[in-house]
N, C-alpha and C positions, 0 to 999 in steps of 0.2 A: 595377272587377270586369270583365276585357275578356269578350267578347261576340263571339263570331266571328257571319258574317252576310255570306249571299251578296252575291257581287261587292264581295268583300276582296280586297282583295294583302299578303302575308303573307311573309317573310323564309323561304325554304327552307334549312337545313342540307348540304343533299344534293348529293352530284357530280352533276352531271344532265347527257347526251350523245343523244345523237341523229342517226342519217345516211342515206344513203339510197348505195347498194349499203355498200361498203368506203369511199367519204367522209363523211368527219366534216362535218355543216354545223354544231354546234352541240355547247360544251363552256362549262361552266360551277359554280363552287361558290357562284355569287351571285343564283343564276336565285330568281323570286317566285315565286309559288303559290298563281295567281287563283283564288279560288271560286268560278267562274262555275258558270253551271246549263241542265241539270242534274252535268256534271261536270265536276273544276279543270282547268285548265289551267297547264302549265310557260309564262315567259315569259324569256327570255335577255338579260341588256346585250346593246346592239346591241355591243361590245367582244370578246364573246365567241362571235361569231357569223361565220360568212364569211361575210360582206357580198356580196362580190365576186361570191358567186354567183346571188342576189337582183336578177330583172328588175321593173322595177315593174311590176304590172299594172293595167289602169282598170278592176277591180270593186272594188265599193263596198262596205262596209253604211255606212249613216247612222244609225242609229236604234242606242245601245248606251252603257251608263250607262257606259264612260268614255270614249266620242266616237264621230265618223267612225274608221271600221275598215276601214283601207289594206292590199286584199291587193300579196303577190307571188308572181311565177315564181318556182324556181331550175332553173338548168341543171343538166341531169344529167353523170355522170361524174365531174362535179369538172374542168368544163373550162371554161375561161373564155370562151371562143371558140363553145363549142357551142351551137347552137341549137336540141337539142332542150333539153326544159324540160318540167317538174313544174307546170301550170295552180295556181295559184292556192293557193299548198300555204304559207306563209306572212303573217302578218300586220299590221303594227303600230294601231296607235292614233292618231288629230292630237288633240291635246289638248282635252279640256275643262276645265271647272272642277273640280279635284282636289286635294286636298289632297296638298303633297310627298309625303308617306310611301307617296302613292298613285297617285299617277303615272306610270302605262307607258309615256310614248311615247316613251323613247327602250329600250325593249323591245320583242324579237322573241317574236312565240309562231308554233309549225308547227302547220297540221295534220293530229293521229296519226296516221290512216289514209293518207296520201299520204308519208308517214316508212317506211323499211323495216325501221331497230333504234332503239330506248331504251334506255338502261339508267340507274339509277339505283348509282352506285359501282360494280360489280362485277357488276350483278344485271340482267339483259334481265327488260322489264316490256312488259305489255300492256293494250289496250283503254282506256289516260286515266292520267290524272297517278295519282300514288298523295296521298290525302290521310289527310295523318296525325291528322286527326281523326275521322276514320273505325276504328272500331276494329271487329275478326275474332276470337272469343272462345270458344272447343268443350272440354264435359266431357260424361265418361259421366255416365246417370242412369238412375234406377230406374222413372221411372212410363212408368205401363203408357198405349202407345202406337194405336189401333187406328186404319187406312187407312181407307177404305171409297171407294165411289161407284154411285149406281145402286144399293146395296144391298148391292155384291159387296165381301165383306173385301180388302185387294190387300194388307194390307201388321199383322202384328200382333208387338208385342213387348214385353221387360221390361226389355229393357236399348238403347234408344236411344243414340247421342249427340249432343246439341244442341249447336247451332251460333246464337250470338247475330250478327248484324253492325248496323253503326248504322241505324236507318234502318227497317230489313226486319222481317217478323217471325219466329217462332224456327221456325228448320229442325233437323226432325225426320232424322237420317241412319238409317238401317239396315239391321242383317244382311242379305246375302241369305238366310240359312238363315231368315230372318220372313218373308219377301215371298211370294207368288205371283208367279214369274216366269216361269210361261204368258200371265201378263196384260202383262207390259211384252218391248215390239217393239222391236228396237237402230233406231232412228235413224241416219239420216247427219248432220244440225245437231252441228253440234263448237259451244262457249260456249266463249270468254274469261275469266279474272274478277281485274284486277290485284292483289286478295287469295288465291284461293283457287289458283290456277291453270286447266289448260285441262279441260274439262268433256267428256263423253259422254254423251248425249241420250236415250230409252226413249217410245217413245208407248207409252198406255193400252190393251189389247184390253181391249174390255164386251163384252156380249152384243148389244148396237144400234149400239155405234157406238167413235167410235176420239178419244180424245184425245192430242192429237199432241200430238209435246213435252213429257208431263206430269211426266215424271223424271228425276232426271241422276245422273249418278256421275262422279269425282276420280280415274282411277286410278290420278295420282301428284303429289295436290296439293300447294304449295308445302309448304317443313315445317311453319310456324308453323299448320298445318290439320292436319297428320297423321295424327289421332285419324281422321279423316271417311273417309282412303282406302279405298277402294272398296265405299263403300255406299252403299244410296239412297234421294236421297231424293226426295219427289213435292211438286209446286208447291200449297202452303198454300189456293195462289191456284181450283185446280180440282176439288180431290177435298173428301171429310169426313175434317175428324182428331178423333179424341177420346184425349184427353187424360184418365186414369184415368176415363173410364165419361162423357166432360163434353161434346157437341159444340163445339168450337171457333168461332167466325165467320170466316169467311173475310175477310182480309184484303185490301184491295182495291189494288194497288201499281202497278207500270209494267211488270213484268214479263208479266202477264196481265191 
């Protein structure tokens, strides 16, 4: 039986591209998906990378499952003679004792936020490589959900949309008509999710304190999550959630 494990390298059947400005840096249908922690990374065969735009860096990381990590700068503007570079924007591995199907020494990865655009097929993707083993599902529900903090009722609904995402607690997306919107103050914080899209956030205004960025909404979610559009979700980690009258334990996640 096949078992996923951290730091595995898997074939990815998707067409992946990445750009700096309008310059295509890597373009491949033979990408390897490396299940790095905490997020996966795309590794491109060197034959599908504009290696002429990469300049060796003296920055290395010696401790790695795959061996020594060697960094590269990338020349800007697609100009091989340019002196402008994006520092330490790509990296390769120096060989360690790995099985042949896990050897990434002939592949190149890129530091996500140092690239300008990423595409999976013809769709732009954000935040990090999509993991095909992460699943996001939504469903309309009749569960009675009440959300409180400091004994103040923030929301009460019998028609939430539930969202399940691999490795995370159930999220409850609630219609604005079932929320005390006077308690929510728009925040300047914006977040992105590779599976759901771009979110706006809210501070929660209580009588004696503020929970910063304690709730969020997706005004234009990706099509796979259309049911959560314009609904609001509260972080289970910072409020009290009652499901059918039963107080749920607060989860411990990397978000809060």
